[in-house]
N, C-alpha and C positions, 0 to 999 in steps of 0.2 A: 170746552166741553160745559153741557149742561150737567147739576150735580142731579143727584134721581133726588126725589123726594120720601123722605120716610115720617112716616106722624104716628106716635103713641098712643095707646089712648085710658093717658095716666098723666101726673103728671108731681108724680113720682120723683123726686129724684135719681134718688136708689137704683128703682127702674128703667127710667131712662139714660141711667147711665150704663147698667147693665146691658142691653140694646147696644148699645155703642159704642163695647167694651165686645161685644162676641158679634159686633157685623164687620169690627178693623181687621179680625181674621185673614177676609174674603176681602182683597183687592177689587171686586166690584161692584164690594157694596162700603169701604172702607171710607169713601172722601162724600156719605152721602148728608146729607142736612137735612139731622135728625130734631124735630121737635114731639114734645108734651101739648096733649088740648086733655080735656075733661070730655068727660066720657064716666058716666054710669053702665055698672057691667050690668046691669036686672036681676042680678042675683042679690042672694045676704050676702051683707057684708064676714060674714063668715061660713064661707060657701063650703058645705057636706057635700060628697059625692064626688066624680072625675064628673060625673054628667052636667052640674051645675057646674063646677072648676070648667069642663071647657065650655060650657053659657055663655062662662061671663068673661070668659079671655075672646072668645069669636064678638062677644058683644062689644067689643071693646076696641077691636082690631077693623069691626065695622065700623065704626063710630068716625075711631083716627081715620081708616083710608077718604072716608065720606068726606074728610073737609081738607080734600084735593091735594091727599098723595097720592104717589107711584107706591109705595107701600102700606100697610096697618098693620101696629104689632097691636097685638094686644098680648097682657099677662095677670094672670092670675094664681093664685096658692090657696089651697085651703086643707082640709083632710077627709078623708077617703079611705072605709071600711077595710083590714087587707089580714087573711087570718092569724090565725099562730102567732101575732105579736101580743106587747103584751097589754096593751092600752085597748086593742081590737082594730088602731088606725093609726096610717103614716099620713104625713105630710110633703105637700109638694107641689112645686109653679108648675102650669102650663102657661105656654104659650103657642099662640093664634096669633098668624101673618095670613093676611087680606091682601090680595091682586087682583080686584077687583069682577075679579070670574069665581077662584073658588079659594079654602083652606089649606092649610098645613099647618099643621101644631109637633108640639115637642110637647118634650116632659122635663122635669129636673128629675135627680134623682132623689128617692123617697126617702125618709126617716122619722123618729118617731117620739112624739113627744112624750113627756111625762104623765102616767095614768092620772095622775090628779090630774093637769092641764087640760083634758081631753073631756076628766067626764064633767071640768068647769065648763068647756063647749058645750056638751050633750047635755046635760042637769039644768045647766041655771041660764043656757042659750050666751056665755061670755066667744068675743074675742080672743083668739090665744090670743093677741097683743095685754088683755084687757088681767084675764087665763095670768099671762105671766110674774106682768103684777103686782093682782093678788095676792100670789104663788111667795111673791119677793126676786123671784131672777131676775128683774131691772128691775126701777126707780123710777126711766124716765121716759112716759112711752113714746120720746125719738130712737129707742134701743133697734123699733123695728128697719128703721130705715138705715141703719149702722150694719151690724150683725144681721143681728134678729135671735129666735129666739138657737138657729143654726147650726148662728156663731157663737154664741153662748153653752151649747151643747158639745157643740165639738173645739172650746177654747181655739174661737181664731182662724182655725183650719180650712174653713170652709167659713164666707159671708154669704146672708143673703142676696148678696150682689152678686155673688161669683154660681149662685143655686141656681136666682132666674137666670144665669149669662147661661148654663145648661137649659135648660130652657128653648131661649132662642136657639142655640149651636143646634140640637136638636129638630127643632122648624128646620129648624137649615138646609136641611139634608132633601124638604119633598126642590127647593128650589134652587138647588147646587148643581142636586140629579133629575132633570128635568122627563130625562129618557129614560127614568124607569118607574115614572109613577105617571101614564100618562096611562087613560085610555088607547 
């Protein structure tokens, strides 16, 4: 039996593992060969707005697919405006899956970063990771590949990997239920 080839538009081990863990729940994808490829998202290093987050994920998925994969995955995290929140923004991850013809999109759960972090992102152009370091939430930049800020804020209940995995699951809905998503 030929294994399905899946490429991810990142070399970030946490994101690759999130995709691997997510796919392990679906028998038809559980044995897929998964590789990471270098992919420029084409968006700012700290995406702001759902449109920018989705464009980044789609571009990563396209580049991954073009590497010779059966499916290309792209994950992009960012912040987007949400009314009635304390900071005015929430963070989430977007997953785009590209099959060579169309994109399948999903989002993780959303959460609010501390207002001071959002201010650093908006006023100083900082990435969330750098804002977290500046404000003393973490001491090493590598925290973002471990639990990330969501891990810090939820005391490890939800990690960045698990939150990225949520986006994979919600993007998989289209592939698992094609009959409901075709014209």
